[in-house]
C-alpha positions as CSV (number, residue, x, y, z in Angstrom):
1,M,56.3,75.5,16.3
2,F,53.1,77.2,17.5
3,K,51.2,76.2,14.3
4,S,52.1,72.6,14.6
5,S,51.1,72.3,18.3
6,W,47.7,73.8,17.5
7,F,47.4,71.6,14.5
8,A,48.0,68.5,16.8
9,V,45.4,69.7,19.2
10,L,42.9,70.3,16.4
11,V,43.6,66.9,14.9
12,F,43.3,65.2,18.3
13,G,40.1,67.2,19.0
14,A,38.6,66.2,15.6
15,A,39.5,62.6,16.2
16,S,37.9,62.6,19.6
17,V,34.7,64.1,18.3
18,S,34.5,61.7,15.4
19,F,35.4,58.5,17.2
20,S,34.7,59.0,20.9
21,P,31.6,57.8,22.6
22,P,29.1,60.4,23.6
23,T,29.5,60.4,27.4
24,M,32.2,58.6,29.5
25,A,30.9,57.5,32.8
26,E,33.1,56.6,35.8
27,M,34.0,53.0,36.6
28,I,31.3,51.0,38.3
29,E,32.7,48.3,40.6
30,V,30.6,45.1,41.1
31,G,31.1,41.6,42.4
32,S,33.7,40.1,44.7
33,G,36.9,38.1,44.3
34,T,40.6,38.4,43.6
35,N,40.3,38.8,39.8
36,S,38.7,41.5,37.8
37,A,37.7,42.3,34.2
38,N,36.1,45.3,32.5
39,L,32.8,45.3,30.7
40,Y,32.3,48.4,28.5
41,L,28.8,49.3,27.3
42,E,28.1,52.0,24.8
43,F,24.4,52.8,24.2
44,K,23.6,54.3,20.8
45,G,24.7,57.9,20.8
46,V,23.9,58.7,24.5
47,A,25.9,57.0,27.2
48,V,28.8,54.8,28.1
49,F,29.2,52.7,31.2
50,D,32.4,50.9,32.3
51,F,32.0,48.1,34.8
52,L,34.9,46.7,36.8
53,V,33.7,43.2,37.6
54,Y,35.4,41.2,40.4
55,F,35.3,37.3,40.5
56,D,37.4,34.3,41.6
57,G,39.1,32.0,39.1
58,T,37.7,32.5,35.6
59,T,34.2,33.3,34.3
60,T,32.7,33.8,30.9
61,G,31.6,36.8,29.0
62,L,28.0,35.9,29.9
63,G,29.1,35.4,33.5
64,L,30.3,39.1,33.6
65,F,26.7,40.1,32.7
66,D,25.4,37.7,35.4
67,I,27.5,39.4,38.1
68,I,26.5,42.8,37.0
69,E,22.8,41.9,36.8
70,A,23.0,40.5,40.4
71,H,24.4,43.8,41.7
72,T,22.8,46.5,39.6
73,T,19.6,47.3,37.7
74,L,21.2,46.2,34.4
75,T,19.2,43.7,32.4
76,T,19.9,41.8,29.2
77,V,17.7,40.2,26.6
78,R,19.3,36.9,25.6
79,E,18.4,34.8,22.6
80,N,19.6,31.2,22.1
81,F,19.5,30.2,18.5
82,G,20.8,26.6,19.2
83,F,24.5,27.5,18.4
84,G,25.0,29.9,21.2
85,V,23.6,32.8,23.3
86,F,23.2,36.2,21.6
87,I,22.8,39.4,23.5
88,D,19.8,41.1,21.8
89,G,19.2,43.8,24.3
90,I,20.7,45.7,27.2
91,S,18.9,48.1,29.6
92,Y,20.6,50.2,32.3
93,A,20.1,53.5,34.1
94,G,17.2,54.5,31.8
95,Y,19.1,53.6,28.6
96,D,17.7,50.8,26.5
97,N,18.8,49.3,23.2
98,N,17.1,46.2,22.0
99,G,16.9,44.2,18.8
100,W,18.2,44.8,15.4
101,G,17.1,48.2,14.1
102,G,18.8,47.9,10.7
103,G,22.3,48.8,9.7
104,D,24.7,48.9,12.7
105,D,21.7,49.1,15.2
106,W,22.6,45.9,17.1
107,W,24.9,44.9,19.9
108,H,28.5,44.5,18.5
109,Y,30.7,42.4,20.7
110,W,34.4,43.1,21.2
111,I,37.1,41.3,23.3
112,K,40.5,42.2,24.6
113,D,42.7,39.7,26.5
114,G,44.9,42.0,28.5
115,V,46.1,45.5,29.0
116,N,48.4,45.5,26.0
117,D,46.1,43.6,23.6
118,I,43.9,45.3,21.0
119,W,40.1,45.0,20.6
120,Q,39.0,42.2,18.4
121,S,35.6,40.8,17.2
122,P,35.6,37.2,18.3
123,M,34.7,34.2,16.2
124,Y,32.7,32.7,19.2
125,G,29.9,33.8,21.4
126,V,29.6,35.5,24.8
127,A,28.8,32.2,26.6
128,D,32.0,30.5,25.2
129,R,34.3,33.4,26.0
130,V,36.6,32.5,28.9
131,I,37.4,35.6,31.0
132,A,40.6,35.7,33.1
133,D,42.1,38.5,35.3
134,G,42.7,41.7,33.3
135,Y,40.5,40.9,30.4
136,S,37.9,43.2,28.8
137,D,34.7,42.8,26.9
138,G,33.1,45.6,25.0
139,W,29.5,46.0,23.7
140,I,28.5,48.8,21.3
141,Y,25.1,49.5,19.9
142,G,24.7,51.6,16.8
143,R,28.2,51.6,15.4
144,A,30.6,48.9,14.2
145,G,33.8,50.5,15.6
146,T,35.8,49.3,18.5
147,P,35.6,50.7,22.1
148,I,38.0,53.6,21.5
149,P,39.4,55.9,22.6
150,E,39.9,54.4,26.0
151,P,39.9,57.0,28.8
152,A,43.4,56.4,30.0
153,A,44.8,56.7,26.4
154,V,43.0,59.9,25.8
155,I,44.3,61.5,29.0
156,L,47.9,60.4,28.3
157,L,47.7,61.7,24.7
158,A,46.2,65.1,25.9
159,C,49.0,65.4,28.6
160,G,51.6,64.6,26.0
161,L,50.3,67.3,23.6
162,L,50.2,69.9,26.3
163,M,53.7,69.1,27.6
164,G,55.1,69.2,24.1
165,S,53.5,72.6,23.3
166,R,54.7,74.0,26.7
167,K,58.3,72.8,26.1
168,R,58.4,74.4,22.6
169,G,56.9,77.6,24.0
170,A,59.4,77.8,26.9
171,H,62.4,77.1,24.5
172,K,61.3,79.9,22.2
173,T,61.1,82.5,24.9
174,G,64.4,81.6,26.4
175,A,63.0,80.3,29.7
């Protein structure tokens, strides 16, 4: 029905505005090796960067940052409180979020151990995280939510909505 397809588009649009990061950047490839992992960065309200990091064997969450820092202008502020390394600041491409600014203004750490896994907040730190081929780490400053929606999921959902509304429209007109 015409109303329901527009309703789905409006609901999807509202969800995208409410939960999507401000700007999605293209994939930035760094490093070398046979394995790869994603590192997603969302600066508070302004920009998102998605790195595809290549490496051999396994690495750590901190190792992903090391590889990116060796190949780009990205820098991190790392604090060691005796029980592990804490990422306290990240700067890249003119964007800079550092320290705790109250509320959710700090770097939230998320992990995903494969394509079909869901984002989780780990019970361990970035230096203890073992990264294998296909894993993802996400860092968000200024909000506690997970790194969603993912670009591929948004594109597939939008295509499905458009195809569904076209089929209903074609059926009604007798085409």
